[in-house]
Each structure stands twice: as structure tokens, then as C-alpha cells.
N, C-alpha and C positions, 0 to 999 in steps of 0.2 A: 504493500500500500504506500510506503514511503517513496519508493521509486516512481510509482504512478504520480504522486503529488509533485515530485521534483520535475518530472517531465512536463506536467501541466504548467508549472511556473515558468519554465523556459519557453513554452509555447506562447504564453501571453506576451512575452517580450518580442518574439518574432513577428506575431501578427500586428502588434502596435507599430513596429517599424514598417511593415508592409503597407499599413493603412496610410502612413505618411508619405510613401513613395510608390507611385503607381507602377514603376518598373519592377518592384519587388512583389507585386501581386501575382499569386500563382495561377497558372492557366489550368482549367479543369481538364483532367485526362479523359479521353474517350476510349481508352484501351478495352474497357468492358463492353463496349458497344460495337466493336468492329465486325462482329459476327451477326449483328442485328440487322435484318434486311430493311426494316423501317428506317433505321438510322442511316444506313449506307445509301439508300435510295432517296432520302429526303433532301430538301434544299437546306441552305445554311441556317435558316430560321427554325426549321423543323428539327434539325440536328441539335442545335443549341437549346431548343425548348426541352428536348428529352434530357439533356445533360443538366439543365436548370432544375427540372423536377427531381432528378436523381440527387442532386446536391442538397436541395431543401429537405427531401425525405430522409437522407442519410445523416444530416447535420443538425437540423433544428430540434431542440428538445421537445417541442410540441408533438413531433412525429415519432417519438420513442415508442408509442403504442402502435402495434400492427394495424389495428382497425383504422387509425387515423392515416397511416401511410396508404392503406388501401383506398381511402376516400380521396386522397390527393392523386393517386395514379388513375382513378376513374375520371378525373378531369382532363387527363392527358389527351384522350382521343379528340375531344372538341378543340383543345389547344392546338394540336397538330393540324387539324383541318383549317383552322384560322390562319396558322402560320404558312400553310400552303398557298395562301393568297396574299401573304404579307409583302408590302412594297418597300418598306424602309425600316431602319433601326428603331425609330421613334414609335412606330405602330407596334413593332415587335415587343418593345419594352412595356408598352401599355397592356399587351396581352399577358405578359408575365406578371405584371402587377395585379391584374385582375385575378390571376390564378392564385396569388398569395392570399387574397381576400383579407380577413381581419389581421393576419400576421404581418401585413405590409405596414411597417412603421419606420422610425428613423434609424433602426438598427438592421432590419432585414429589408433590403431594397435592391433595385437594379436601375442602371442608368446608362444611356448610350454615350459614346465618347464626345459627340458634338454637344450634347446637353451638359455633360460634365465640364467641358471647357467654358460654356456660357455661365454655368453656376459659379465657377471659380472667378471669372471676370466680374460677375455681379457682386460677389462677396467682397472683392477688392474695392470696387466702387463704393459699396455700402460702408466699408470701413473708412474710406476717405471722407464720405459725406458725414458720417457720425463724428469724425474728428473735427470737421469744419463747424458742426453744430455745437458740440460739447465744449469746444475750446473757448467759446464766448459766454457759456453759461454752465453752471454746475448745479442745476436745480435738483431737489430731491425727487426721486422716482423716475427721472430721465436717465437713460442709459449713458454712461461715460464710455470712453474708448479704451479703458484699462480693465484687467480682469477683476480687480477688487479695489475698494477704497472705503474709508470711513470718515464720518464727520460727527463730532460731539456737539450736541445742541443743548447747552446748559439751561436755556430758558424753559425747556420742556423736560429737562432731566432725562434725556435719551441720547443714545448713540445710534446713528444710522450707518449700517454696514451694507454697502452695495456689493453683492457677490455675483459677478457677471459670468464667470467661467471658472471651472475647477482646474486651474493651471497656475503654476508659479515657476520660479527660477529652477527649482529642483526637477519638476515633472517635464518642463520644456527644455531642460539642459541649456539654459541661457542666462547670462548675467544681466540681460536687458529687462528682466522682470524682477519684481521684489519677491521675497520669500513670504509665503502665507503665514507660516508658524511664527516668524519673527514679528510680523504685523499684528497677529492676534495677541501676542504677549504685550506688545506696546499698547494696543488698544484697551485691553482689559486693565492694564496698570493705570492708564489715564482715567478710565471709568471709575476705578476704585478711588483714586485720588480726588476725583470730582464728585464722588457719591452719586453717580448716575444710576437712576432707578429702572431704566428700561433699555433693552437692546432690540433694534429693528433690523432683521436680516432680510434684505430685499434680493430675492433670487428669481424675480419674474423674467429676467432675460437669460438665465443660466440654463444652457442645454447640455451641460455635463462636462466630463473630463475625468480627472483622477478623484476617486472617492476618498482618497487619503486626506484631502483637504477638508472634506465634510467631517470625517472622523476627528480631525484635529480641532474643529470648532465644537463638536459635541462634547468632548471631554472637558471643555471649559464650562459646560452647562449642566453636566451630570457626571458623577464619578464613573470612570471606566468600568469598574467592577459591577455597576448597577445597570449598565446599558445593554439592552437586548438587541442583538444584531440580526441582519438578514442571514438566512442560510442559503448556500448556493449549491447547485447540482449541475455537473458537466456531462455533456454527451460527446463521446469519442466519435470521430468520423474520418473518412478518407481525405477530405480536403484539409483537415487539421494535420493529418499525417504527411501531407504534401509539404507542409512547412517544417515539420519535425518528424522524421521517420520513426523515432522512438515512441511516438504516439501509437503506432500500430502494435508495438510490443505491449504497451500499457493496455490497449484495448483488448488484446488477446488474454492478458493476465486477468483482467476484470471479468471477461466472459467465461474463461476457464474456471473461475471461482463460482460460476453459476448465475452470474448477473446478466442474463440475456434480456434485452429490451428494458434495461434499467439504467437510470442516470447515476453517475458517480458522485457521491456526496463529498464535496470539498471539505477538508478538515478546517475547523475554526482556527483563525489566526492566533498565534501565541503572543502573549505580552512579553516584550523585551525586558530582560532583567534590569536594564538601565532606565526603564520607564519611570518617570516621576509624575504623579498626578498633580496637575496644576490646580490652583485655587478655583473652586467652583463658584461661578457668578450666581448670586442669590436674587437678582432682580427679575423683573418681568421680561419675557422674550416674545417677540412677534416675528413670525416668518411670513414673508410675502411671496405668494405663488401665483404665476401667470400661465397663460396658454403655452408659452415657450419654455417653461420650467420642465426639464427632462433629464433622463439618464441619472447620473450621479446626484444632480440637484434634486431629482425626484426621490432618490433614496434618502437624501437628507430630510425631506419633508415627511417621508414615511416613518423614518426612525424617530423624528421629533414627535409625531402623532402617537406611535406605538409605545414610546417611552414617556409619554405625558410631559413633554418638554414644551412649555409655552403654548401659544395659539397660532393657528394658520389663518391668514386673511388673503383675500384676492379672488381668484377665479377657479372654477372646476378644473381639475388636472386633465391633461391630454395623455398622461401616462397611467399605467396600472400600478398600484402599490407593489404587487408581486408581478414580476415582469421577466422578459428575456433579455439577455445581454451577452457580453464577451464576443464582440463582432469578429468574424473571419472574412476577409475580402477574397474575392475570386474573379477570374475573367473567363468568359466563354470563348472557346477557341475559334469558332467559325465566324462570329460576328464581331468579336472584340468587346462586346457588352460587358460592363463591370458590375459586379454585384457584391452584396454583403449578406451574411447570414449569422444569426445568433447561435451560440453553442452552449449557453448556460441558462438555467432558470434560477431566479432569485426569489425566494419566498420571504414575505414580510414576517416579523416576529409575532404579530397578532394572528394566530392561526384561525380564529373564528371569522376573520375577514380576509383570508388569504385569496379568495376568489373575487374580491371586489374589483371592478374594472376602472374605478377612478377614486381619487381622494378629494373629498369635498372640503372646502375651507370652513373654519368655525364662523367666520364672518365674510360674507360675499362683498367684494368691492369691484367697481367698474374701473379697471386700471387704465382705460383709455382717457378718463378724466383724472389726470395726475393731481391737480390741485385738490379736488374733492377727496380723492383717495388718501392723500397726505393728511388733510385735515381730519378725516375719520380716524386715521391711525393716531394722531395726536390726541384726539378725544378718548380713544381706547386707553392710551397710556395714562391720561389724566384720571380716568375713571378707576383704573386698576391699581394706581400707585398713590392715590390720595392719602391712604392711611398707612402706607409703608413707612418704616422708620428711616 
């Protein structure tokens, strides 16, 4: 079991590197289909459609159950017929997305190279526009062009922490970004010195990154020994083994032990012997959630809710509290279409609500009206801290 776990850890590093560099994305092998007449006689879209269905069925944790895989393969006939009349990559991608159905999310997806290029250009233009806007104003609730920032507002005895992305100098391997842990230590020290009664964590723009940053925030709000964490379950697959051949050995060991069609339960992380519990903040905590809150930021909201840390305000989540993740990128060989597929299932601590499809806030806010939302937050802080020492 220890060897399996070490293999999985190295696998995570490899797929992260591939996701950042398209040239490192593995091409799906068609070696198992070379004797299949439907595959051999099909056009490039039909061939890649068969490979796509196979990758999803073999990799996504949802399809660990045979009956679910059977339901996916039953969709293949209609998909191949539609691909027989397919005229371009964009239409092909739309057909694949339709086949994914409810599993199509920000983690399991497909995109043609032309759209990928346009998406990258649009993102770059958006960053430039945000920089132009936010360089002249730094209003609360408006997105800034940095991953995180905080402002202490003494007149309302609150600290506003805008948490836009789960990335810092350590996770991005660059000195151009600050360190999140250092910033947290500084922020909480200033809050203590100023006797600040409330912390507002605004994650409405945060679509994820490294969950390590979320964990570092949580231990300032609740002792680590008392925090209930997500449990994660991995599915071994051929595309995973393409990145690390040792995965194939781990898969065989797992199945030889009798675990056919079962997810591998990832061991809980061990606390480092050098870990020192920081002082726990005793004030009020408000988390702001929006439609763009996702992935690791969604985990932060879920752990806050399930550990009864503060309150959540904002909008209904677009993520499920228990969800799929640990993305593996791949490229289809005949069209060059790029895809991503989840390989892990993350279960929330609150097992009574493990199947909930969304996380509702304690207080609904219209985040499009920034001024009204901010005033409502100030009102909540005032109401809940009036009698605090």
C-alpha cells in the first residue's frame, strides 16, 4: 500500500507539469483499437470519439461501477453516427461535451486547438483590462489583479481578505508572488494588535489552485486537531499510467488484492513533527462565495461549513461539496483535440450531505451589486460583534 501511495504522489507532480505545458500532454494510445473494424474504418472524428469514450470510462471515478460504464458505451452508437457527418473540430467537441452530460465541468472537459488559442488570448486581454481597472481603484468586493490581498478596516473592526486564487510564490515557483503563509501571519498579528473582531474572506473570484493555501488559512481559524477533512479516492487508469508506468504496477497490486471496480482510498495526510499550531482567531468569520468560486476554493467553503467555521454569504455554489478532481490532461491522436478528465473523488466530511449537488450560503447576496453586498456584510459584522469583548 505504501508503494501505491508513493506512486500516486509522483503522478500528481507529473500531471501538474503537463497541464502547464501542452507539449507534455500525453496522446491517447489507440493500440487496443487497431483490430476494431469500426475504429479502423471510421473517419478521424469517429476514431477519436471511440478513444474519448474509452478514456472517460477507464479514468473517471464516476464510471468505476460497471453499470455506469455500460450506460456510457450505449451512447457511443449515436455519437459515432453524428461524428460520421461531422464537418469540423468545433462541432466534434460539442458532440463530446454532450456525451459527458452532467460530468462536463471545469475539470472534465474537451477543447479544440483553435478555441484553446482564443481562450488563452482572451484570458491575457482580460488580465490587462483588470489591471487597467484595478490600478485606479481598490474598492472592496472588486477583483484586484493579484492572487490575494488584505485591508484592515478599523472603523468597522474587520479585516477584508480578498482571496482570488490559491497560488503563491511556493506553488508557482516564482519570487514575483508573495508567500501566502507569511501574509497570513502578518495579517493575523495586525488583527490581534488592533483587536479586530471580524474577518471577511472574499473568495467569489477564486476558481482554485493549491488547496494547501486553504488549509493554511483554516488552521488559523480552528485547531488542526479538530478539523474534519475531505476524504479522497483515486481511480487507476491507462492514461494515468501513460504519465507514470509504475501506475500500472500499482493498479495490478490493488486489483490482485481483490479490489476490482473499487476506488483506492488515499491515506490521510500526516502532520509534520515540526508543525506548530498557530494562535486560533476567536473573532467572527464571513466567507464570500460566488458563481466563480470553484475547485480548491470550493473545498475551503465546504470545510468551513462542515467544521462550523463562520458563515457563508453570497451566491449558490456552481460546484458540488463532494466532487471530482485531480485532473489528467490528454490529447486525441486523430484530431489533436485536448481534453481533461478527473481521476479522484473527494467526499465532504458531513456524510449525511455527501450527495448534495450544491452549497447554499447562510445569507444570499447579489454580488453583482458590490456596494449593497458590502454594506450587508458590514451590517452582519455589526450585528454579530456588538456584544463581543
